[in-house]
PDB file of the backbone (N, CA, C, O) and the ligand in Angstrom, with CONECT records:
HET     ZN  A 101       1
ATOM      1  N   MET A   1      58.867  92.514-120.910  1.00  0.00           N
ATOM      2  CA  MET A   1      57.267  93.045-121.233  1.00  0.00           C
ATOM      3  C   MET A   1      56.951  93.244-122.770  1.00  0.00           C
ATOM      4  O   MET A   1      57.610  94.009-123.474  1.00  0.00           O
ATOM      5  N   PRO A   2      55.834  92.454-123.253  1.00  0.00           N
ATOM      6  CA  PRO A   2      55.546  92.485-124.714  1.00  0.00           C
ATOM      7  C   PRO A   2      55.086  93.829-124.909  1.00  0.00           C
ATOM      8  O   PRO A   2      55.921  94.603-125.379  1.00  0.00           O
ATOM      9  N   ARG A   3      53.942  94.282-124.651  1.00  0.00           N
ATOM     10  CA  ARG A   3      53.398  95.684-125.006  1.00  0.00           C
ATOM     11  C   ARG A   3      53.266  96.320-123.805  1.00  0.00           C
ATOM     12  O   ARG A   3      53.222  95.710-122.737  1.00  0.00           O
ATOM     13  N   SER A   4      53.192  97.633-123.924  1.00  0.00           N
ATOM     14  CA  SER A   4      52.730  98.606-122.858  1.00  0.00           C
ATOM     15  C   SER A   4      51.490  98.433-122.389  1.00  0.00           C
ATOM     16  O   SER A   4      50.585  98.946-123.047  1.00  0.00           O
ATOM     17  N   LYS A   5      51.176  97.750-121.272  1.00  0.00           N
ATOM     18  CA  LYS A   5      50.152  97.164-120.839  1.00  0.00           C
ATOM     19  C   LYS A   5      49.501  98.372-120.066  1.00  0.00           C
ATOM     20  O   LYS A   5      50.105  98.955-119.165  1.00  0.00           O
ATOM     21  N   SER A   6      48.155  98.732-120.500  1.00  0.00           N
ATOM     22  CA  SER A   6      47.548  99.851-119.885  1.00  0.00           C
ATOM     23  C   SER A   6      47.058  99.728-118.517  1.00  0.00           C
ATOM     24  O   SER A   6      46.613  98.652-118.118  1.00  0.00           O
ATOM     25  N   LEU A   7      47.105 100.652-117.852  1.00  0.00           N
ATOM     26  CA  LEU A   7      46.466 100.739-116.302  1.00  0.00           C
ATOM     27  C   LEU A   7      45.028 101.176-116.418  1.00  0.00           C
ATOM     28  O   LEU A   7      44.589 101.627-117.476  1.00  0.00           O
ATOM     29  N   ARG A   8      44.369 101.056-115.443  1.00  0.00           N
ATOM     30  CA  ARG A   8      42.992 101.328-115.580  1.00  0.00           C
ATOM     31  C   ARG A   8      42.619 102.693-114.919  1.00  0.00           C
ATOM     32  O   ARG A   8      41.490 103.171-114.811  1.00  0.00           O
ATOM     33  N   GLY A   9      43.870 103.247-114.477  1.00  0.00           N
ATOM     34  CA  GLY A   9      43.904 104.496-113.891  1.00  0.00           C
ATOM     35  C   GLY A   9      42.978 105.505-114.264  1.00  0.00           C
ATOM     36  O   GLY A   9      42.277 106.114-113.455  1.00  0.00           O
ATOM     37  N   LEU A  10      42.977 105.682-115.523  1.00  0.00           N
ATOM     38  CA  LEU A  10      42.050 106.883-115.961  1.00  0.00           C
ATOM     39  C   LEU A  10      40.533 106.525-116.441  1.00  0.00           C
ATOM     40  O   LEU A  10      39.623 107.313-116.699  1.00  0.00           O
ATOM     41  N   GLY A  11      40.534 105.153-116.481  1.00  0.00           N
ATOM     42  CA  GLY A  11      39.161 104.550-117.168  1.00  0.00           C
ATOM     43  C   GLY A  11      39.174 105.012-118.657  1.00  0.00           C
ATOM     44  O   GLY A  11      40.252 105.113-119.243  1.00  0.00           O
ATOM     45  N   ALA A  12      37.999 105.293-119.276  1.00  0.00           N
ATOM     46  CA  ALA A  12      38.064 105.510-120.792  1.00  0.00           C
ATOM     47  C   ALA A  12      38.261 106.733-120.977  1.00  0.00           C
ATOM     48  O   ALA A  12      37.900 107.184-122.064  1.00  0.00           O
ATOM     49  N   LYS A  13      38.803 107.523-120.125  1.00  0.00           N
ATOM     50  CA  LYS A  13      38.770 109.013-120.526  1.00  0.00           C
ATOM     51  C   LYS A  13      39.958 109.314-121.441  1.00  0.00           C
ATOM     52  O   LYS A  13      40.766 108.453-121.790  1.00  0.00           O
ATOM     53  N   TYR A  14      40.001 110.466-121.766  1.00  0.00           N
ATOM     54  CA  TYR A  14      41.200 111.233-122.466  1.00  0.00           C
ATOM     55  C   TYR A  14      41.902 110.590-123.665  1.00  0.00           C
ATOM     56  O   TYR A  14      42.790 111.185-124.275  1.00  0.00           O
ATOM     57  N   GLY A  15      41.451 109.267-124.013  1.00  0.00           N
ATOM     58  CA  GLY A  15      42.006 108.764-125.358  1.00  0.00           C
ATOM     59  C   GLY A  15      43.204 107.986-124.941  1.00  0.00           C
ATOM     60  O   GLY A  15      43.774 107.972-123.850  1.00  0.00           O
ATOM     61  N   GLY A  16      43.460 107.352-126.022  1.00  0.00           N
ATOM     62  CA  GLY A  16      44.289 106.102-126.035  1.00  0.00           C
ATOM     63  C   GLY A  16      45.870 106.700-125.663  1.00  0.00           C
ATOM     64  O   GLY A  16      46.607 106.352-124.740  1.00  0.00           O
ATOM     65  N   THR A  17      46.072 107.589-126.588  1.00  0.00           N
ATOM     66  CA  THR A  17      47.796 108.105-126.322  1.00  0.00           C
ATOM     67  C   THR A  17      47.889 108.652-125.073  1.00  0.00           C
ATOM     68  O   THR A  17      48.871 108.335-124.402  1.00  0.00           O
ATOM     69  N   LEU A  18      46.938 109.541-124.532  1.00  0.00           N
ATOM     70  CA  LEU A  18      47.361 110.058-123.228  1.00  0.00           C
ATOM     71  C   LEU A  18      47.135 109.017-122.294  1.00  0.00           C
ATOM     72  O   LEU A  18      47.829 109.037-121.278  1.00  0.00           O
ATOM     73  N   ARG A  19      46.229 108.033-122.448  1.00  0.00           N
ATOM     74  CA  ARG A  19      46.396 107.073-121.350  1.00  0.00           C
ATOM     75  C   ARG A  19      47.614 106.084-121.361  1.00  0.00           C
ATOM     76  O   ARG A  19      48.037 105.515-120.354  1.00  0.00           O
ATOM     77  N   LYS A  20      48.063 105.966-122.477  1.00  0.00           N
ATOM     78  CA  LYS A  20      49.432 105.366-122.407  1.00  0.00           C
ATOM     79  C   LYS A  20      50.484 105.815-121.920  1.00  0.00           C
ATOM     80  O   LYS A  20      51.283 105.143-121.267  1.00  0.00           O
ATOM     81  N   ARG A  21      50.606 107.137-122.219  1.00  0.00           N
ATOM     82  CA  ARG A  21      51.567 108.151-121.699  1.00  0.00           C
ATOM     83  C   ARG A  21      51.504 108.090-120.141  1.00  0.00           C
ATOM     84  O   ARG A  21      52.484 107.966-119.408  1.00  0.00           O
ATOM     85  N   TYR A  22      50.053 108.209-119.701  1.00  0.00           N
ATOM     86  CA  TYR A  22      49.938 108.092-118.400  1.00  0.00           C
ATOM     87  C   TYR A  22      50.360 106.784-117.554  1.00  0.00           C
ATOM     88  O   TYR A  22      50.871 106.878-116.438  1.00  0.00           O
ATOM     89  N   SER A  23      50.108 105.603-118.169  1.00  0.00           N
ATOM     90  CA  SER A  23      50.556 104.608-117.748  1.00  0.00           C
ATOM     91  C   SER A  23      52.004 104.500-117.577  1.00  0.00           C
ATOM     92  O   SER A  23      52.485 104.019-116.551  1.00  0.00           O
ATOM     93  N   ASN A  24      52.726 104.938-118.565  1.00  0.00           N
ATOM     94  CA  ASN A  24      54.177 104.824-118.346  1.00  0.00           C
ATOM     95  C   ASN A  24      54.697 105.829-117.321  1.00  0.00           C
ATOM     96  O   ASN A  24      55.632 105.515-116.585  1.00  0.00           O
ATOM     97  N   ILE A  25      54.171 106.917-117.258  1.00  0.00           N
ATOM     98  CA  ILE A  25      54.473 107.769-116.000  1.00  0.00           C
ATOM     99  C   ILE A  25      54.255 107.172-114.645  1.00  0.00           C
ATOM    100  O   ILE A  25      55.067 107.248-113.723  1.00  0.00           O
ATOM    101  N   TYR A  26      52.968 106.508-114.593  1.00  0.00           N
ATOM    102  CA  TYR A  26      52.503 105.881-113.354  1.00  0.00           C
ATOM    103  C   TYR A  26      53.358 104.839-112.968  1.00  0.00           C
ATOM    104  O   TYR A  26      53.657 104.638-111.791  1.00  0.00           O
ATOM    105  N   ARG A  27      53.799 104.109-113.992  1.00  0.00           N
ATOM    106  CA  ARG A  27      54.871 103.016-113.613  1.00  0.00           C
ATOM    107  C   ARG A  27      56.105 103.433-113.030  1.00  0.00           C
ATOM    108  O   ARG A  27      56.616 102.889-112.051  1.00  0.00           O
ATOM    109  N   THR A  28      56.619 104.506-113.709  1.00  0.00           N
ATOM    110  CA  THR A  28      57.756 105.139-113.478  1.00  0.00           C
ATOM    111  C   THR A  28      57.715 105.628-111.765  1.00  0.00           C
ATOM    112  O   THR A  28      58.588 105.557-110.900  1.00  0.00           O
ATOM    113  N   LEU A  29      56.419 106.101-111.726  1.00  0.00           N
ATOM    114  CA  LEU A  29      56.033 106.700-110.291  1.00  0.00           C
ATOM    115  C   LEU A  29      56.298 105.603-109.212  1.00  0.00           C
ATOM    116  O   LEU A  29      56.940 105.768-108.175  1.00  0.00           O
ATOM    117  N   LYS A  30      55.649 104.369-109.663  1.00  0.00           N
ATOM    118  CA  LYS A  30      55.583 103.312-108.636  1.00  0.00           C
ATOM    119  C   LYS A  30      56.904 102.423-108.505  1.00  0.00           C
ATOM    120  O   LYS A  30      57.039 101.632-107.571  1.00  0.00           O
ATOM    121  N   ALA A  31      57.874 102.601-109.498  1.00  0.00           N
ATOM    122  CA  ALA A  31      59.028 101.696-109.404  1.00  0.00           C
ATOM    123  C   ALA A  31      59.724 102.234-108.292  1.00  0.00           C
ATOM    124  O   ALA A  31      59.637 103.333-107.745  1.00  0.00           O
ATOM    125  N   LYS A  32      60.485 101.170-108.050  1.00  0.00           N
ATOM    126  CA  LYS A  32      61.652 101.427-106.776  1.00  0.00           C
ATOM    127  C   LYS A  32      62.690 102.273-107.162  1.00  0.00           C
ATOM    128  O   LYS A  32      63.237 102.157-108.258  1.00  0.00           O
ATOM    129  N   LYS A  33      63.036 103.217-106.238  1.00  0.00           N
ATOM    130  CA  LYS A  33      64.095 104.182-106.484  1.00  0.00           C
ATOM    131  C   LYS A  33      65.099 103.832-105.503  1.00  0.00           C
ATOM    132  O   LYS A  33      64.855 103.354-104.396  1.00  0.00           O
ATOM    133  N   GLU A  34      66.466 104.150-106.063  1.00  0.00           N
ATOM    134  CA  GLU A  34      67.607 103.832-104.961  1.00  0.00           C
ATOM    135  C   GLU A  34      67.760 105.257-104.245  1.00  0.00           C
ATOM    136  O   GLU A  34      67.755 106.325-104.856  1.00  0.00           O
ATOM    137  N   CYS A  35      67.884 105.129-102.981  1.00  0.00           N
ATOM    138  CA  CYS A  35      68.205 106.339-102.109  1.00  0.00           C
ATOM    139  C   CYS A  35      69.723 106.744-102.703  1.00  0.00           C
ATOM    140  O   CYS A  35      70.538 105.878-103.021  1.00  0.00           O
ATOM    141  N   PRO A  36      69.951 107.992-102.792  1.00  0.00           N
ATOM    142  CA  PRO A  36      71.346 108.380-102.940  1.00  0.00           C
ATOM    143  C   PRO A  36      72.102 108.389-101.511  1.00  0.00           C
ATOM    144  O   PRO A  36      73.333 108.346-101.498  1.00  0.00           O
ATOM    145  N   SER A  37      71.524 108.432-100.569  1.00  0.00           N
ATOM    146  CA  SER A  37      72.114 108.355 -99.345  1.00  0.00           C
ATOM    147  C   SER A  37      72.562 107.149 -98.774  1.00  0.00           C
ATOM    148  O   SER A  37      73.754 106.937 -98.551  1.00  0.00           O
ATOM    149  N   CYS A  38      71.575 106.276 -98.505  1.00  0.00           N
ATOM    150  CA  CYS A  38      71.743 105.087 -97.908  1.00  0.00           C
ATOM    151  C   CYS A  38      71.663 103.733 -98.852  1.00  0.00           C
ATOM    152  O   CYS A  38      71.832 102.599 -98.402  1.00  0.00           O
ATOM    153  N   SER A  39      71.349 104.067-100.374  1.00  0.00           N
ATOM    154  CA  SER A  39      71.251 102.922-101.266  1.00  0.00           C
ATOM    155  C   SER A  39      70.301 101.884-101.029  1.00  0.00           C
ATOM    156  O   SER A  39      70.380 100.768-101.542  1.00  0.00           O
ATOM    157  N   ASN A  40      69.322 102.290-100.181  1.00  0.00           N
ATOM    158  CA  ASN A  40      68.189 101.373-100.147  1.00  0.00           C
ATOM    159  C   ASN A  40      67.123 101.764-101.145  1.00  0.00           C
ATOM    160  O   ASN A  40      67.104 102.929-101.542  1.00  0.00           O
ATOM    161  N   MET A  41      66.222 100.878-101.592  1.00  0.00           N
ATOM    162  CA  MET A  41      65.457 100.962-102.696  1.00  0.00           C
ATOM    163  C   MET A  41      64.238 101.345-102.072  1.00  0.00           C
ATOM    164  O   MET A  41      63.199 100.764-102.387  1.00  0.00           O
ATOM    165  N   ARG A  42      64.244 102.384-101.104  1.00  0.00           N
ATOM    166  CA  ARG A  42      63.018 102.890-100.496  1.00  0.00           C
ATOM    167  C   ARG A  42      62.824 104.305-100.923  1.00  0.00           C
ATOM    168  O   ARG A  42      62.313 105.022-100.062  1.00  0.00           O
ATOM    169  N   LEU A  43      63.047 104.729-101.787  1.00  0.00           N
ATOM    170  CA  LEU A  43      62.958 106.304-102.271  1.00  0.00           C
ATOM    171  C   LEU A  43      61.701 106.405-102.761  1.00  0.00           C
ATOM    172  O   LEU A  43      61.379 105.639-103.669  1.00  0.00           O
ATOM    173  N   ARG A  44      60.725 107.400-102.237  1.00  0.00           N
ATOM    174  CA  ARG A  44      59.496 107.574-102.595  1.00  0.00           C
ATOM    175  C   ARG A  44      58.965 108.887-102.842  1.00  0.00           C
ATOM    176  O   ARG A  44      59.361 109.723-102.029  1.00  0.00           O
ATOM    177  N   ARG A  45      58.156 109.324-103.760  1.00  0.00           N
ATOM    178  CA  ARG A  45      57.922 110.607-103.945  1.00  0.00           C
ATOM    179  C   ARG A  45      56.908 111.109-103.248  1.00  0.00           C
ATOM    180  O   ARG A  45      55.786 110.604-103.219  1.00  0.00           O
ATOM    181  N   VAL A  46      57.344 112.402-102.493  1.00  0.00           N
ATOM    182  CA  VAL A  46      56.280 112.874-101.494  1.00  0.00           C
ATOM    183  C   VAL A  46      55.468 113.820-102.201  1.00  0.00           C
ATOM    184  O   VAL A  46      54.268 113.893-101.936  1.00  0.00           O
ATOM    185  N   SER A  47      55.999 114.560-103.081  1.00  0.00           N
ATOM    186  CA  SER A  47      55.073 115.380-103.860  1.00  0.00           C
ATOM    187  C   SER A  47      55.842 115.678-105.080  1.00  0.00           C
ATOM    188  O   SER A  47      56.992 115.256-105.201  1.00  0.00           O
ATOM    189  N   SER A  48      55.220 116.438-106.063  1.00  0.00           N
ATOM    190  CA  SER A  48      55.887 116.594-107.392  1.00  0.00           C
ATOM    191  C   SER A  48      57.268 117.114-107.223  1.00  0.00           C
ATOM    192  O   SER A  48      57.516 118.182-106.662  1.00  0.00           O
ATOM    193  N   GLY A  49      58.184 116.292-107.745  1.00  0.00           N
ATOM    194  CA  GLY A  49      59.685 116.970-107.554  1.00  0.00           C
ATOM    195  C   GLY A  49      60.328 116.802-106.307  1.00  0.00           C
ATOM    196  O   GLY A  49      61.444 117.294-106.142  1.00  0.00           O
ATOM    197  N   ILE A  50      59.726 116.126-105.348  1.00  0.00           N
ATOM    198  CA  ILE A  50      60.309 115.968-104.054  1.00  0.00           C
ATOM    199  C   ILE A  50      60.283 114.567-103.723  1.00  0.00           C
ATOM    200  O   ILE A  50      59.186 114.016-103.640  1.00  0.00           O
ATOM    201  N   TRP A  51      61.524 113.804-103.487  1.00  0.00           N
ATOM    202  CA  TRP A  51      61.542 112.716-103.136  1.00  0.00           C
ATOM    203  C   TRP A  51      62.231 112.262-101.758  1.00  0.00           C
ATOM    204  O   TRP A  51      63.283 112.812-101.431  1.00  0.00           O
ATOM    205  N   LYS A  52      61.667 111.281-100.949  1.00  0.00           N
ATOM    206  CA  LYS A  52      62.151 110.963 -99.748  1.00  0.00           C
ATOM    207  C   LYS A  52      62.118 109.568 -99.625  1.00  0.00           C
ATOM    208  O   LYS A  52      61.233 108.821-100.043  1.00  0.00           O
ATOM    209  N   CYS A  53      63.446 109.176 -98.847  1.00  0.00           N
ATOM    210  CA  CYS A  53      63.722 108.004 -98.459  1.00  0.00           C
ATOM    211  C   CYS A  53      63.047 107.325 -97.310  1.00  0.00           C
ATOM    212  O   CYS A  53      63.222 107.897 -96.234  1.00  0.00           O
ATOM    213  N   ALA A  54      62.246 106.137 -97.277  1.00  0.00           N
ATOM    214  CA  ALA A  54      61.546 105.733 -96.107  1.00  0.00           C
ATOM    215  C   ALA A  54      62.394 105.074 -95.210  1.00  0.00           C
ATOM    216  O   ALA A  54      61.951 104.538 -94.194  1.00  0.00           O
ATOM    217  N   SER A  55      63.668 105.073 -95.528  1.00  0.00           N
ATOM    218  CA  SER A  55      64.415 104.256 -94.641  1.00  0.00           C
ATOM    219  C   SER A  55      65.454 105.281 -93.720  1.00  0.00           C
ATOM    220  O   SER A  55      65.651 105.149 -92.512  1.00  0.00           O
ATOM    221  N   CYS A  56      65.964 106.161 -94.456  1.00  0.00           N
ATOM    222  CA  CYS A  56      66.704 107.063 -93.566  1.00  0.00           C
ATOM    223  C   CYS A  56      66.236 108.545 -93.650  1.00  0.00           C
ATOM    224  O   CYS A  56      66.892 109.427 -93.096  1.00  0.00           O
ATOM    225  N   GLY A  57      65.261 108.775 -94.246  1.00  0.00           N
ATOM    226  CA  GLY A  57      64.618 110.156 -94.204  1.00  0.00           C
ATOM    227  C   GLY A  57      65.142 111.065 -94.979  1.00  0.00           C
ATOM    228  O   GLY A  57      64.737 112.227 -94.927  1.00  0.00           O
ATOM    229  N   TYR A  58      66.241 110.633 -95.920  1.00  0.00           N
ATOM    230  CA  TYR A  58      66.753 111.686 -96.772  1.00  0.00           C
ATOM    231  C   TYR A  58      65.635 112.103 -97.893  1.00  0.00           C
ATOM    232  O   TYR A  58      64.893 111.326 -98.494  1.00  0.00           O
ATOM    233  N   THR A  59      65.695 113.365 -98.007  1.00  0.00           N
ATOM    234  CA  THR A  59      64.902 114.060 -98.993  1.00  0.00           C
ATOM    235  C   THR A  59      65.683 114.621-100.085  1.00  0.00           C
ATOM    236  O   THR A  59      66.757 115.208 -99.952  1.00  0.00           O
ATOM    237  N   VAL A  60      65.074 114.400-101.158  1.00  0.00           N
ATOM    238  CA  VAL A  60      66.063 114.919-102.456  1.00  0.00           C
ATOM    239  C   VAL A  60      65.132 115.546-103.498  1.00  0.00           C
ATOM    240  O   VAL A  60      64.031 115.039-103.711  1.00  0.00           O
ATOM    241  N   ALA A  61      65.538 116.608-104.134  1.00  0.00           N
ATOM    242  CA  ALA A  61      64.529 117.196-105.094  1.00  0.00           C
ATOM    243  C   ALA A  61      65.118 116.624-106.397  1.00  0.00           C
ATOM    244  O   ALA A  61      66.314 116.672-106.687  1.00  0.00           O
ATOM    245  N   GLY A  62      63.986 115.988-107.274  1.00  0.00           N
ATOM    246  CA  GLY A  62      64.137 115.560-108.559  1.00  0.00           C
ATOM    247  C   GLY A  62      63.187 116.006-109.419  1.00  0.00           C
ATOM    248  O   GLY A  62      62.517 117.033-109.311  1.00  0.00           O
ATOM    249  N   GLY A  63      63.149 114.981-110.494  1.00  0.00           N
ATOM    250  CA  GLY A  63      62.060 115.172-111.530  1.00  0.00           C
ATOM    251  C   GLY A  63      60.609 115.011-110.880  1.00  0.00           C
ATOM    252  O   GLY A  63      60.464 114.467-109.786  1.00  0.00           O
ATOM    253  N   ALA A  64      59.520 115.533-111.646  1.00  0.00           N
ATOM    254  CA  ALA A  64      58.157 115.317-111.026  1.00  0.00           C
ATOM    255  C   ALA A  64      57.702 113.794-111.172  1.00  0.00           C
ATOM    256  O   ALA A  64      56.783 113.365-110.474  1.00  0.00           O
ATOM    257  N   TYR A  65      58.264 113.111-111.955  1.00  0.00           N
ATOM    258  CA  TYR A  65      57.612 111.522-112.151  1.00  0.00           C
ATOM    259  C   TYR A  65      58.817 110.587-111.897  1.00  0.00           C
ATOM    260  O   TYR A  65      58.627 109.377-111.776  1.00  0.00           O
ATOM    261  N   ASP A  66      60.119 111.155-111.810  1.00  0.00           N
ATOM    262  CA  ASP A  66      61.412 110.237-111.551  1.00  0.00           C
ATOM    263  C   ASP A  66      62.227 111.055-110.932  1.00  0.00           C
ATOM    264  O   ASP A  66      62.150 112.280-111.027  1.00  0.00           O
ATOM    265  N   VAL A  67      63.221 110.330-110.130  1.00  0.00           N
ATOM    266  CA  VAL A  67      64.248 111.222-109.458  1.00  0.00           C
ATOM    267  C   VAL A  67      65.234 111.907-110.536  1.00  0.00           C
ATOM    268  O   VAL A  67      65.656 113.059-110.443  1.00  0.00           O
ATOM    269  N   ALA A  68      65.511 111.052-111.514  1.00  0.00           N
ATOM    270  CA  ALA A  68      66.402 111.452-112.546  1.00  0.00           C
ATOM    271  C   ALA A  68      65.597 112.370-113.613  1.00  0.00           C
ATOM    272  O   ALA A  68      64.960 111.748-114.463  1.00  0.00           O
ATOM    273  N   PRO A  69      65.566 113.574-113.649  1.00  0.00           N
ATOM    274  CA  PRO A  69      64.781 114.184-114.694  1.00  0.00           C
ATOM    275  C   PRO A  69      64.947 113.757-116.109  1.00  0.00           C
ATOM    276  O   PRO A  69      64.022 113.717-116.920  1.00  0.00           O
ATOM    277  N   ALA A  70      66.342 113.401-116.386  1.00  0.00           N
ATOM    278  CA  ALA A  70      66.740 113.067-117.687  1.00  0.00           C
ATOM    279  C   ALA A  70      65.662 111.830-118.149  1.00  0.00           C
ATOM    280  O   ALA A  70      65.181 111.834-119.283  1.00  0.00           O
ATOM    281  N   LYS A  71      65.400 110.990-117.359  1.00  0.00           N
ATOM    282  CA  LYS A  71      64.517 109.777-117.895  1.00  0.00           C
ATOM    283  C   LYS A  71      63.279 110.136-118.129  1.00  0.00           C
ATOM    284  O   LYS A  71      62.532 109.264-118.574  1.00  0.00           O
ATOM    285  N   THR A  72      62.784 111.392-117.913  1.00  0.00           N
ATOM    286  CA  THR A  72      61.269 111.605-118.195  1.00  0.00           C
ATOM    287  C   THR A  72      61.126 111.631-119.680  1.00  0.00           C
ATOM    288  O   THR A  72      62.044 111.964-120.431  1.00  0.00           O
ATOM    289  N   GLN A  73      60.203 111.348-119.985  1.00  0.00           N
ATOM    290  CA  GLN A  73      59.682 111.466-121.596  1.00  0.00           C
ATOM    291  C   GLN A  73      59.831 112.916-122.245  1.00  0.00           C
ATOM    292  O   GLN A  73      60.212 113.839-121.525  1.00  0.00           O
ATOM    293  N   GLN A  74      59.616 113.078-123.235  1.00  0.00           N
ATOM    294  CA  GLN A  74      59.877 114.214-124.006  1.00  0.00           C
ATOM    295  C   GLN A  74      59.247 115.199-123.317  1.00  0.00           C
ATOM    296  O   GLN A  74      58.226 115.071-122.640  1.00  0.00           O
ATOM    297  N   LYS A  75      60.038 116.433-123.553  1.00  0.00           N
ATOM    298  CA  LYS A  75      59.530 117.512-122.820  1.00  0.00           C
ATOM    299  C   LYS A  75      58.295 118.387-123.349  1.00  0.00           C
ATOM    300  O   LYS A  75      57.875 119.329-122.678  1.00  0.00           O
TER     301      LYS A  75
HETATM  302 ZN    ZN A 101      68.109 106.437 -97.440  1.00  0.00          ZN2+
END
């Protein structure tokens, strides 16, 4: 990827820096995650911090925007 391509999710609001941060988080959110139980890449975020596997129904608590909280950007 050349540059962090901005998404149009927020329109022209909130200024460039925040939108860039939002698009990073958004991409993390939409990225495929591996299920710790069945190793399928079908883990999805149910709500903030809760991730559920669409394949085996395994539910796991994790970060708000990623399963592994360590991957989240600066606190
Ligand atoms: Zn699973």
